[in-house]
TIMARTI-471734 format. One record per atom (N, C-alpha, C): x, z, y; residue in one letter. Coordinates in pm, whole numbers, plus 50000, padded with zeros to 5 digits. Layout:
BEGIN
XZYA;...
This chain:
BEGIN
508389218627881M;509199226127985M;508759223228124M;508639232928197T;508279231628347T;509809233328424T;509639229928545G;510819231828628G;511589217728653G;512559219828720A;513469207328756A;513999200228646A;514369188428649P;514929183028542P;516339186628523P;516929183328419G;518429188628394G;519219180828489G;520289186928528I;521359180228604I;522439173228514I;522519160428503A;523539154728432A;524789157828455A;525489161428343G;526799164428358G;527219178828417G;526179186328456A;526169200428507A;526999209428404A;527699218328450P;528389228828369P;527369238428316P;527749245128225A;526779256328175A;526699266828260A;525609273828272I;525549286928342I;525639299628232I;526379308528260V;526709321228176V;526349334128260V;525629341428201I;525079353028258I;525469365428177I;526219373628239V;526699386228172V;526259398228245V;526449410328170G;526079422528234G;525619433228118G;525499445028167P;524909454228048P;523609452428015P;523249457827890T;521849458627863T;520899464427971T;519569459427988A;518629462728088A;518959460028223A;520039452328257S;520409448328388S;519479438028444S;518819431228366G;517989419428400G;518399406128367G;519439403728280K;519969392028246K;518939379928215K;517899386628116S;516909374828072S;516029371928180S;515759378928266E;514769374828392E;515559366128476E;516669367228500I;517639359828585I;517809345628527I;517969346628376A;518199333528302A;516979325228315A;515699330828294L;514359324628310L;514279317628447L;514449324928552D;514639318928693D;515379306928702D;516799308428655L;517699296628668L;517269285028578L;516489288328448A;516209277628376A;515229270428437A;514209277028500Q;513049268228566Q;513589261628696Q;514759267428755R;515199260928869R;515999248328851R;516839249628749F;517719239228721F;517489231328596F;516279232328536G;515919225428416G;516869229128297G;516969241728269G;517689247828180G;517139251628048G;517839251427929W;517409258227803W;518279271127787W;517729281427727I;518519293227720I;518979292627574I;520329298127551L;521049302627437L;521239316827426L;520629323327340S;520699337427324S;522069341327251S;522859349427327V;524079352527262V;524009368927228V;523319369827138D;523009385227071D;523029386626944D;524079393626896S;524199394126759S;522989400626673S;522089407326722M;521029412626658M;519659404126677M;519649397726777A;518499387726801A;518309377326705A;519629374126646V;519759362426538V;518789366526417V;518379378426402Y;517629383726282Y;516179381126297Y;515439376026211R;513989374726201R;513379389126206R;512369391726254G;511679404926251G;512169414226335G;513159414426398L;513809423026496L;513319418026630L;512109421926670D;511519414926788D;511429424426903D;510999435126886I;510699445626989I;512039450827036I;512849455126954G;514079461526982G;515019453627050G;514929440527025T;515859431127075T;515479423727197T;514149426727241S;513519420827360S;513399406527356S;513009401927234K;512879387027226K;511809382127315K;511929370327383P;510719365927468P;509559362427381P;508349365027445P;507109360227352P;507009343827339P;506159340827256Q;506089325427230Q;505719318727358Q;504739324827461A;504339317127561A;505579313227648A;506539322327662V;507799320127753V;508719311027671V;508789310927542R;509389301027479R;508989287027476R;507689285827501E;507189273627513E;507379266427655E;507469275027740K;507789272427876K;509249269227900K;510099277027855V;511479274527845V;512109275427710V;512679263627656P;513249265027522P;514309274127498P;514229282327389H;515299292727369H;515989287727224H;517269289327230R;517969288227093R;518839302527076R;519169303426954G;520049315026901G;519009326626862G;517889323926834L;517039336526793L;516499332226645L;516179343426575D;515519340726443D;516339330626347D;517609333526332L;518409326026257L;518499328726110L;518249342526083E;518799349025947E;517669359425916E;517569361425791D;516769373625749D;517599386725764D;516869398725788P;517479409625825P;518439414525713P;518249412625577D;519059418225468D;520249411925464D;520539399425540R;521659391325519R;522639392725630R;523929393425600D;524949394325700D;525009380325778D;525309382325902Y;525459368725984Y;526609370526069Y;527659361426046S;528879363126090S;528959356326240S;530179358826284L;530589351426420L;530739336926383L;531299332526285G;531319318726249G;529989311926220G;529119319326160D;527689313626127D;526949310926274D;527309322226364F;526679318826514F;527159308726570F;528539306026568L;529139296226646L;528739280726609L;528549280526474R;527979268026421R;526599265226470R;525759274626481A;524469273226525A;524489270626670A;525339277526741A;525419276326888A;525969263126923A;526939256626852N;527379244126879N;526229233026859N;525489234926761E;524239225726742E;523329226226851E;523069239526898A;522249240927013A;522889234427143A;524109236827177L;524499230927287L;524419216927279L;524769209627168S;524719195827150S;523249190027174S;522099198827138E;520869194627145E;520379194027289E;521019204627361M;520609207827507M;521119193927579M;522339191127557R;523109180927634R;522399166727600R;521769166327474A;521189153327454A;519809153527514A;519159164027538A;518109165827604A;518029164627761A;519369164127808G;519459165227950G;519329177428028G;519419188327933A;519109202827985A;520379209828025A;520389218028112V;521519227728146V;521609238828047V;522679240027986P;522609251927889P;522999265027975P;522169274927940I;522239288828005I;522479298527888I;523699303827902L;523979313627803L;523889328027841L;523069334127775V;522719348327834V;522609358227701V;523179370227726G;522969379727606G;524179388927626G;524199400427539G;525009412327566G;526179412227463G;526329403827367T;527289404727277T;528559398627317T;529579405827365G;530819399527428G;531619390727328G;531739394227203L;532519388227098L;531799373327082L;530449373227065Y;529869360527036Y;529999351727174Y;529779356927279L;530069348927401L;531409341627416L;532449351827373R;533899346427403R;534099336427284R;533509337427176G;533599325827062G;533069313727107G;531779313927165V;531239301627204V;532079294327312V;532499302627423L;533349297727528L;534699292127492L;535349300627379K;536759295827358K;536849288027223K;535839288827135G;535939284527006G;536909292126915G;536679290726781V;537539297126679V;537849287626587V;538779290726480S;539089281526382S;537849281426293S;537749268526233D;536589266026145D;536669273126015D;536509285225988L;536659293325878L;535719291325775L;536059292525643P;535099291325528P;533869299025545P;532779295325497R;531459304925488R;531739314625396R;530789324325403R;531039337725315R;530839332425184R;531269340225094D;531269338024933D;530449350524876D;529119348824851P;528339359424811P;528739365524682P;529289357024588D;529619363124467D;530889372224483D;531789366524559L;533059374724580L;532659388224645L;531839387524741R;531259399624824R;530819409424739R;529879405224633K;529249414424548K;530479422424459K;531389413824438R;532419418524320R;533179431024406R;533549427324529L;534339436624614L;533529448524641L;532349447324680L;531349459624707L;531269467124569L;531269461624472R;531059469324332R;532289476024310R;533479470824341L;534689478224318L;534809488224401L;534449488624525E;534639499424613E;533479511724566E;532309507324506E;531529519424451E;532119525524332E;532829516924259E;533359522224137E;534609530624166E;535429526324255Q;536859533624292Q;536729541024405Q;535699541624484G;535629550624596G;535859545924724G;535639551924844G;535689547824968G;537219545125004G;537509535525083G;538879532125111G;539539521325018G;539019520424900T;539609509624814T;539739497124874T;538779490324929L;538849477424982L;539849476225098L;539879485825172H;541029485825283H;542419488425237H;542709494725117R;543919494525053R;544339482125007R;543229475224935L;543429463024897L;543779453024996L;543189453425123L;543439443425229L;544879447325280L;545249460725292K;546589462525333K;547659454925244K;547469454125099A;548399448325010A;548239432425038A;547129426725057R;546889412925075R;547269406125208R;546769415525316D;546879410325462D;547089423225552D;548499427525559P;548709438625623P;548389438125779P;548589426025833A;548039423825975A;546869426325990A;545969421125928S;544599424325942S;544059437125909S;544619443425815A;544339458025768A;544829467725897A;545959464225964G;546479472026068G;545459472026192G;544469461526201R;543739459226315R;542299463526279R;541899464126158I;540489468026124I;540439482526062I;539559488726113A;539309503026063A;538859502825930A;539379513525849P;538749514825707P;537309515825695P;536689521425794S;535269523725790S;534499510925826S;535119499725882D;534519487625927D;534409479425795D;533509483725707R;533469474525560R;533069461325584R;532309458025685Q;531819443425687Q;533079435925714Q;533969439225818R;535139430525850R;536109432225749R;536349442525679V;537369445225565V;536969433525456V;535789433225434V;535249425325307V;535519410825359V;535229407225484R;535339394025534R;536889389625527R;537819397825583A;539249398125573A;539649394525431A;539289401725335L;539569400425201L;539129386725150L;537859383025192E;537389370325145E;538329358525181E;538549358125317L;539709348725373L;540939350925305L;541489361525290A;542789363525220A;542889358125079A;541639358625013E;541489352424879E;541729336724876E;541619330625010Q;541759316525026Q;543199313825103Q;543849323725114G;545279321325178G;545289321125339G;544049326025400I;544029327425540I;544149343325581I;545119343625664V;545389358625684V;545519360525834V;545539372525890D;545599376926024D;544659370026091D;543349367226074T;542449360126163T;542259366226291T;542189380326287V;542039386826425V;543239381626513V;544459381426470G;545609377526562G;545509363426606G;545109355026509R;544819341226542R;543679340726656R;542499347526636A;541559347726732A;541899351126875A;542859361026882R;543219364226994R;544169354927075R;544859347626988E;545709336427053E;544759325827103E;543679322527021E;542709312627071E;541909315927193E;541719329827215W;540929333827323W;541709334127462W;543019333727435R;543809332327562R;543789318527625R;543259309427545S;543169294027603S;541989294327705S;541949280027763E;540989279027858E;539629276027779E;538489278427861D;537239276727800D;537179261527733D;536279259627648R;536119246627590R;535259235427679R;534449242327774F;533559233327854F;533499241927992F;533159234228109P;533119240228235P;531829248028249P;531809259728325S;530699267728341S;530729276528463S;529599279228507V;529469289428611V;529049301928571V;529889312428590K;529579325628541K;529199335028656K;528069342228610V;527469352628698V;527319363828630V;527699376328683G;527519389828634G;526519398328711G;525909407828650L;524889414828707L;525629431528721L;525619437328837L;526019450128853L;524899458728892L;524639467928824R;523729480428888R;524469493628863R;523849502428955S;524569517028935S;524389521328814S;525059533128789R;524879539228663R;523499546428655R;523189551928766A;521869559828770A;520819550628740A;520829538028793E;519709528628769E;519759523528632E;520849520828581I;520909515928448I;520399525228347I;520579538428371T;520019550928296T;518499548828315T;518089549128423Q;516549547928451Q;516069535928374Q;516619522528395R;516049512428333R;516079512628174R;517139518928124I;517349520627978I;516209529227917I;516039540227998T;514869550327948T;513519545427953T;513309536528062R;511949530728064R;511829519827954R;512969512527924R;512899501627836R;512529506827683R;513379517627655V;513099524527530V;511659530327525V;510949536527622D;509769539927600D;508819529027600D;509019519327660A;508219505627644A;508139501127507A;509459501827442F;509579497627312F;508809504827192F;508849517227235L;508199528127147L;506649525727170L;506289523227285E;504819520427306E;504239506827245E;505229497827245A;504979485227198A;504859485327028A;505309495926973G;505269495326825G;506599495526763G;507639498726826L;508919497526761L;509119505826630L;508379516526615V;508359526126499V;507699517626390V;506659511126408Q;505949504426315Q;506689492126267Q;507299485426354E;508129473326340E;509219477326241E;509979490126260T;511029493826174T;510539497726044T;509289504026052R;508819508625908R;508529495625832R;507979485925881G;507709473125812G;508959465725750G;510039466225846L;511309459425793L;511769467825682L;511859481025686M;512289489525574M;511559487825434M;510259483825448E;509539483125352E;509829468825272E;510109458025368R;510359444825311R;511609444925280R;512749452525332Y;514099451425291Y;514589464625255Y;514279470525139P;514569482025117P;516159486325082P;516839473325054Q;518359474825034Q;519129476825174Q;518269474125290G;519039474125411G;519669461525439G;520809463225539G;521489450725577G;522109453725711G;522929443925759N;523709445025882N;522689447125992N;521579441625975A;520669440826086A;520119454626120A;520259464626019F;519759476826046F;520589485426121F;521699481526160K;522659487026246K;522339487226396K;521289478626429A;520929475026562A;520359488126638A;520689488526759L;520099498726836L;518689499526820L;518089512426827G;516639514526814G;516269514326658G;516649506226598Y;516219503826443Y;516889516826359Y;518209516126394R;519039526326309R;518479541726342R;518119544526458E;517679556926492E;516399560426445E;515439550926469L;514099551826404L;514039551426245L;514999544226186A;515009544026050A;515439558126005A;516159564426063A;516629578926042A;515499588826044A;514619585626158H;513289592226177H;512509589826037H;512219577926009L;511319575125882L;511889580225761L;513059582425753R;513719588425640R;513549605525635R;512999610525750G;512789623825761G;513889631125821G;514909623925888E;516119629825931E;516029635726057E;514919632126149C;514799636626269C;513449633426312C;513019639726421D;511719636826491D;511779625626588D;510579620926635I;510609611226739I;511179613626861I;510959626426911P;511809629427037P;513259627627019P;513729632826915T;515149634026880T;515669617926874T;514829611426808A;515219597726779A;515229589426916A;514189592126992R;514209585327133R;515399589627214R;515829602327212E;516959607627294E;518429600127228E;518379598427105L;519389591727049L;519609577027089L;518409570127096I;518409557027133I;518929554227273I;518359562227365I;518859562927499I;520389565327511I;520819575227453R;522099579427453R;523099568927403R;522749561027274N;523559552227230N;523509539827299N;522319537827364T;522249523627447T;523179525227558T;523189538027613L;523949538627749L;525449536827709L;525799542427594R;527209540827552R;527549526627520R;526609518727484Y;526749505827449Y;526939496327575Y;526019499927677A;526139494327818A;527549496227857A;528179508627838K;529419510427895K;530469502427840K;530319499327694R;531199492427626R;531069477627674R;529769473527693Q;529769459027730Q;530389456427868Q;530389464027975M;530909461828095M;532559463228072M;533099470427975T;534549470027959T;534729457027904T;533989450827825W;534209436127772W;534149427127870W;533079427427951F;532749417628053F;533589416428160F;534089428728205R;535019427828319R;536299421428290R;536559418828164K;537749410628126K;537459395628128K;536309392328125E;535859377828126E;536409370028263E;537099359728248R;537619354528360R;536519345628450R;536649345528572S;535929336728676S;534429341128682S;534129353528661V;532739358628690V;532519363028824V;531429356728891Q;531209362229006Q;530099372329003Q;530419384929054W;529579396529033W;528679399229136W;527369400429110F;526419404029207F;525679417529180F;525669424629293E;525089439329295E;523609437829291E;522959443229198V;521619440829185V;520839455629201V;519729457529281S;519069469629292S;517549467729280S;516779473929188G;515419472029192G;514969459729111G;513859453629136P;513479442929064P;514559430629077P;514569422728992V;515429411328982V;515249399529065V;513869398829119E;513489390229227E;514289392529337E;514809404829367S;515599406029485S;516839399429496S;517319396729391A;518729388829376A;518709375629308A;517479370729274A;517409359529200A;517799347429287A;517329347629406R;517419336229505R;519049336329539R;519519347429561R;521099347429585R;521829342529463R;521539345729368I;522299340629224I;521929325829216I;520749321229240G;520459308329204G;521159299129319G;521099303229439D;521959296629554D;523379294429523D;523969305729467Y;525299304629434Y;525549294629329Y;524769295229217V;524889285429100V;524779272229153V;523659269429236A;523429255229294A;524709251529348A;525319257529443E;526649254729516E;527569251129412E;527839259129305R;529009256529215R;528589246629134R;527389244029084I;527089233329010I;527409218529079I;527019220429211G;527159207829295G;528689205329306G;529529214029297S;530989212329311S;531799210129191S;530999212229069T;531709210428934T;531119202328852T;529969195428881A;529129188128798A;530089175628767A;529989172028633G;530639159128604G;532179164428555G;532649175328556I;533989178128504I;533809179128349I;534839173228305E;534799173628142E;535979182228098E;
């Protein structure tokens, strides 16, 4: 790794903002300036093979600045918040042991809040029980599992939509072990203080610029071979999986199934990504103690401002436990 050595006892750096706002570029700049390693906080970048559509950094960049949180699971396997937090905790410990400043960057607000706040150490998934539950719904029809959850854990059933099968199944797994209302428990935990000190910065761009950047980004993905990458994933994992809900992949999977042409898929990706960016900002605006920076054009125009702010904050908070 090149750049300055890690600052002993320095707080973590957290970078938030909507997709295509330039978070990854700012993270790399800060990593080189402060001797940091990057922890990707992206619920889809954890899957192997989803490279183009999740903007994973190329190997040359990873060799220059160590990254964690990438390529943790196969695309046909579900990967939970608890799974990610276990991996994130290991990564943060590794960074501290190496004297590196942790830099958390990514667009999944739920994962970020979990890392910052921590959640109860819940049991791992039970593959056999999940198969039995999914088979039950196939045999008895849609809504069966949600009705079962309502009988076992009314509080969770009231907070989880019947269509959100992944969370319904997880709640039933936990209810089977006597653990109920995990959503309510998480909300209480997330009202607490962060587990470790950090300097949080957020990137703001105009709606028009975000639209332009997302459009260019989608076109770059298509030119780089996102259709071919999606086809290869579908061939290797014909049963699908949670990873195939990722933006870009789900729309192109529909195209490859003959449900729409490429221009339509492209427009759907852009539209759905814009909607996702709006949801991201709704989430991140609720995050405490974020210093927001208005950014326009290339990130280099804001990198020095952000870096100077981080340097000042690190200097005033280093060593705080």
